[in-house]
Every structure is written in C-alpha cells, then in structure tokens.
C-alpha positions as CSV (number, residue, x, y, z in Angstrom):
1,M,6.1,-25.6,4.4
2,S,4.3,-26.9,7.8
3,S,0.9,-27.3,7.4
4,T,-0.1,-24.2,9.6
5,E,1.9,-22.5,6.8
6,A,0.0,-24.5,4.0
7,M,-3.8,-23.4,6.0
8,N,-2.9,-20.0,6.1
9,T,-2.0,-19.4,2.4
10,T,-5.1,-21.6,1.7
11,D,-6.9,-19.0,3.5
12,I,-5.3,-16.1,2.4
13,S,-6.3,-17.3,-1.5
14,T,-9.9,-18.0,-0.3
15,D,-10.2,-14.3,1.1
16,A,-8.3,-12.7,-2.2
17,V,-11.2,-15.0,-4.1
18,Q,-14.1,-13.8,-1.5
19,L,-13.1,-9.9,-1.9
20,S,-12.6,-9.7,-5.4
21,R,-16.1,-10.6,-5.7
22,D,-17.1,-8.3,-3.5
23,L,-15.6,-6.1,-5.5
24,T,-16.9,-7.2,-8.6
25,I,-20.5,-6.8,-7.1
26,Y,-19.9,-3.3,-5.5
27,I,-19.4,-2.0,-9.6
28,K,-21.7,-3.5,-10.8
29,D,-24.1,-2.6,-8.6
30,E,-22.5,1.4,-7.7
31,P,-20.8,2.3,-11.0
32,V,-21.2,5.6,-10.5
33,K,-19.7,5.2,-7.0
34,S,-17.2,3.1,-8.1
35,L,-15.6,5.7,-10.9
36,A,-15.7,8.4,-8.4
37,I,-13.5,6.2,-6.1
38,A,-11.0,5.0,-8.6
39,T,-10.7,8.4,-10.2
40,A,-10.0,10.4,-6.2
41,T,-7.6,7.4,-5.6
42,G,-5.9,7.5,-9.2
43,F,-6.1,11.6,-8.5
44,V,-4.4,11.0,-4.6
45,F,-1.7,8.9,-5.9
46,G,-0.9,10.6,-8.9
47,G,0.6,13.3,-7.2
48,G,-2.7,15.9,-7.5
49,L,-3.0,16.9,-4.2
50,N,0.9,18.5,-4.2
51,S,-0.7,21.5,-6.5
52,R,-2.8,24.4,-5.7
53,L,-5.8,23.5,-8.0
54,G,-5.6,19.9,-6.9
55,M,-6.2,21.5,-3.4
56,A,-8.9,23.4,-4.8
57,M,-10.6,20.1,-6.6
58,I,-11.2,18.4,-3.1
59,T,-11.8,21.3,-1.1
60,M,-14.7,22.0,-3.4
61,G,-15.2,18.3,-3.6
62,T,-16.1,18.3,0.0
63,R,-18.1,20.9,0.1
64,M,-20.1,19.0,-2.2
65,A,-20.3,16.2,-0.5
66,L,-20.3,17.5,3.0
67,R,-23.7,19.0,1.1
68,G,-25.3,16.1,0.5
69,V,-24.7,14.5,3.8
70,W,-26.2,17.2,5.2
71,G,-28.9,17.1,3.4
72,Y,-29.4,13.3,4.4
73,V,-28.9,14.3,7.9
74,L,-32.2,16.8,7.7
75,A,-34.5,14.6,5.8
76,G,-33.5,11.9,8.0
77,V,-34.3,14.0,11.1
78,V,-37.7,15.7,9.5
79,I,-39.3,11.8,8.1
80,S,-38.2,10.2,11.4
81,R,-39.9,13.2,13.5
82,S,-42.9,13.0,11.0
83,H,-42.6,8.9,12.0
84,Q,-43.6,9.6,15.8
85,R,-45.8,12.2,15.4
86,A,-47.8,9.6,13.1
87,G,-47.5,6.8,15.8
88,Q,-48.2,9.2,18.4
89,D,-51.3,10.0,16.7
90,R,-52.6,6.4,16.5
91,A,-51.7,5.7,19.9
92,E,-54.4,8.8,20.8
93,H,-56.5,7.1,18.0
94,R,-56.5,4.0,19.4
95,Q,-57.0,5.7,23.1
96,D,-59.7,7.8,21.6
97,R,-61.9,4.8,20.0
98,A,-61.3,3.2,23.2
99,D,-63.5,5.9,25.5
100,L,-66.1,5.7,23.3
101,R,-66.7,1.9,23.9
102,I,-69.8,1.4,25.5
103,P,-69.3,-0.6,29.0
C-alpha cells in the first residue's frame, strides 16, 4: 500500500468518525425530526411508494409540509416588514429630535 492510499484511508475513516459524531449530535438535538427522517427513509426503501396508500400518504405529507413552509415564509415577510417600518420610524424620530434642537 502506498503512502497516498494510506493517507486516503485515514482521511475516509476520520470523515466517517466526524459524520458519526455530527449525526449523534443532530439526533440528540432534533429527535422528532430524526424520527421523521428515519420513518420516511424506511417507507421509501421498503417499497411504500408503490401502493396507492403510499402515494396518498406522501401527497398528504407534502401538503402538510408545504403549509408549514408557507406559514414560516409569510411570518418572515410580515416580521421583516415590521422591522423595516420600525427602523424607519426610529430614523424619523431622530430627525424630528434633530429639528427641535436650538442652534
């Protein structure tokens, strides 16, 4: 085995160890999401998409996910606009205070 091959093997094993640690941390931090991902993966690889029931479940899950995403998007738009407006109000208030100063 050449030194380059040995180095590549070491890099791969180091990457695998880091990936394992990252996954462990993610699972501890996000247990519900991890369970959902594992369930969906098992469903797909288990052949669940080949049945009508499987397709119906995927369609319903996709709709629910899209509703949640749109909720976050709309909330983000509303919040960012309110922050922009608040910043404009503060700037106008500072300008009004500056206008009131006696030269």
